[in-house]
C-alpha positions in Angstrom: 0.0 0.0 0.0 3.0 2.3 0.3 3.4 2.3 -3.4 -0.3 2.9 -4.0 -0.3 5.8 -1.4 2.7 7.3 -3.1 1.1 7.2 -6.5 -2.1 8.8 -5.2 -0.1 11.5 -3.5 1.7 12.3 -6.8 -1.3 12.1 -9.1 -2.1 15.9 -9.1 1.4 17.0 -9.9 1.3 17.5 -13.6 4.9 16.1 -14.2 5.5 14.1 -17.4 8.0 12.0 -15.4 5.1 10.9 -13.1 3.2 9.6 -16.1 6.1 7.2 -16.8 6.0 6.0 -13.2 2.2 5.6 -13.3 2.5 3.5 -16.5 5.2 1.3 -15.1 3.0 0.7 -12.0 0.3 -0.7 -14.3 2.5 -3.8 -14.5 2.9 -4.1 -10.7 1.9 -7.4 -9.1 -0.4 -5.5 -6.7 -3.9 -4.7 -7.9 -4.0 -1.9 -5.3 -1.0 -0.3 -7.1 -2.5 -0.9 -10.5 -5.7 0.7 -9.4 -3.8 3.7 -8.0 -1.9 4.0 -11.2 -5.1 4.0 -13.3 -6.6 6.6 -11.0 -3.5 8.8 -11.4 -3.5 8.4 -15.2 -7.3 9.1 -15.4 -6.9 12.2 -13.2 -4.2 13.5 -15.6 -6.5 12.9 -18.6 -4.1 10.9 -20.6 -4.9 10.6 -24.3 -5.2 6.8 -24.1 -7.5 6.8 -21.0 -10.4 5.1 -22.8 -8.0 2.3 -24.0 -6.6 1.9 -20.5 -10.2 1.7 -19.0 -11.1 -0.9 -21.6 -7.9 -2.9 -21.0 -8.6 -3.1 -17.2 -12.4 -3.3 -17.5 -12.5 -7.1 -17.2 -11.0 -7.0 -13.7 -13.2 -7.8 -10.7 -10.6 -6.5 -8.3 -12.2 -3.7 -6.2 -9.2 -1.3 -6.5 -9.2 -1.6 -10.3 -13.0 -1.6 -10.5 -13.1 1.7 -8.6 -10.7 3.4 -10.9 -12.4 2.2 -14.1 -15.8 2.9 -12.6 -14.8 6.5 -11.7 -13.5 7.0 -15.3 -16.7 5.6 -16.7 -18.8 7.9 -14.5 -16.8 10.9 -15.7 -17.1 9.7 -19.3 -20.5 8.0 -19.5 -21.4 5.9 -22.4 -24.6 3.8 -22.6 -22.6 0.6 -23.1 -21.0 1.1 -19.6 -24.3 0.3 -18.0 -23.9 -3.4 -18.6 -20.4 -3.3 -17.2 -21.6 -1.6 -14.0 -24.5 -4.1 -13.7 -22.3 -7.1 -14.2 -20.3 -6.0 -11.2 -22.8 -4.4 -8.9 -25.2 -7.3 -9.0 -22.5 -9.6 -7.7 -21.8 -7.3 -4.7 -23.7 -7.0 -1.4 -23.6 -5.1 1.8 -20.6 -2.8 2.4 -19.1 -3.6 -1.0 -22.1 -2.5 -3.0 -22.4 0.5 -0.7 -18.9 1.6 -1.5 -19.5 1.7 -5.2 -23.1 2.8 -5.4 -22.2 6.4 -5.3 -20.0 6.0 -8.4 -22.9 4.3 -10.2 -25.1 7.2 -9.1 -22.6 9.6 -10.5 -22.6 7.7 -13.8 -26.4 7.7 -13.9 -26.5 11.5 -13.3 -24.5 12.0 -16.4 -25.7 9.3 -18.8 -28.6 9.0 -21.2 -32.1 9.0 -19.8 -32.8 5.6 -21.4 -30.0 4.2 -19.3 -31.3 5.8 -16.2 -34.7 4.2 -16.8 -33.1 0.8 -17.2 -31.3 1.3 -13.8 -34.3 2.4 -11.8 -35.6 -1.1 -11.0 -32.1 -2.1 -9.7 -31.8 1.0 -7.6 -35.4 0.5 -6.3 -34.6 -3.1 -5.4 -31.6 -2.0 -3.3 -33.5 0.9 -1.7 -36.4 -1.4 -0.7 -35.0 -4.9 -0.2 -31.3 -4.6 0.8 -30.8 -5.9 4.3 -28.2 -3.3 5.2 -29.9 0.0 6.0 -26.9 2.1 4.8 -27.3 0.5 1.3 -31.0 1.2 1.3 -30.4 4.9 2.2 -27.7 5.3 -0.4 -30.0 3.9 -3.1 -32.8 6.1 -2.0 -30.5 9.1 -2.3 -29.8 8.1 -5.9 -33.5 7.9 -6.6 -34.0 11.3 -5.0 -31.2 12.7 -7.2 -32.7 11.3 -10.4 -36.4 12.1 -9.7 -36.5 15.6 -11.2 -35.9 14.3 -14.7 -37.4 10.8 -14.3 -40.9 10.3 -13.1 -40.2 6.6 -12.6 -37.5 7.5 -10.0 -40.1 9.7 -8.2 -42.6 6.8 -8.1 -39.9 4.4 -7.0 -38.8 6.7 -4.2 -42.4 7.1 -3.0 -42.7 3.4 -2.8 -39.5 3.0 -0.9 -40.6 5.6 1.6 -44.0 3.9 2.1 -42.4 0.5 2.5 -39.6 1.4 4.9 -39.9 0.0 8.5 -36.6 1.3 10.0 -37.4 4.3 12.1 -34.0 5.9 11.4 -34.7 5.8 7.7 -38.3 6.8 8.0 -37.1 10.0 9.8 -34.4 10.6 7.2 -36.8 10.1 4.3 -38.9 13.0 5.6 -36.6 15.3 3.7 -37.5 13.5 0.4 -41.2 14.1 0.7 -42.6 16.8 -1.5 
């Protein structure tokens, strides 16, 4: 993790020499280091960023996934939806919670047709996920999407009506219009 931390500390210094270091780190044996190197290269908006994302997109390692997911959320394309879903549907609890915000960011920037495909998944998390913090995170995404998507508005109302946890019921008061 020392290498990964060093790479992340250096990512905002726009030094061409750092780019060489980051690229060399893509061949490191540690996925944490590879993920940090990807994040650094994506932060520096390298010309081959899309190619790098595609090269590492088949990884299910969380460090690499986070870097590629962040890139895809900043550069949303409709075809990225299936990539997100293939990973998020295999996650649960804390893991899905960690990456749900990235998916929400992607949804906020992508085509409306993609958002509409995602609403049932987000609704399922917001209403059925055993972990309360995942439910609340999914409900926040529905809230964020509802101004432009009546389906998200309907889903959020259903989530609020169905919720039994007093903490969330109180929190959801702010979502009522």
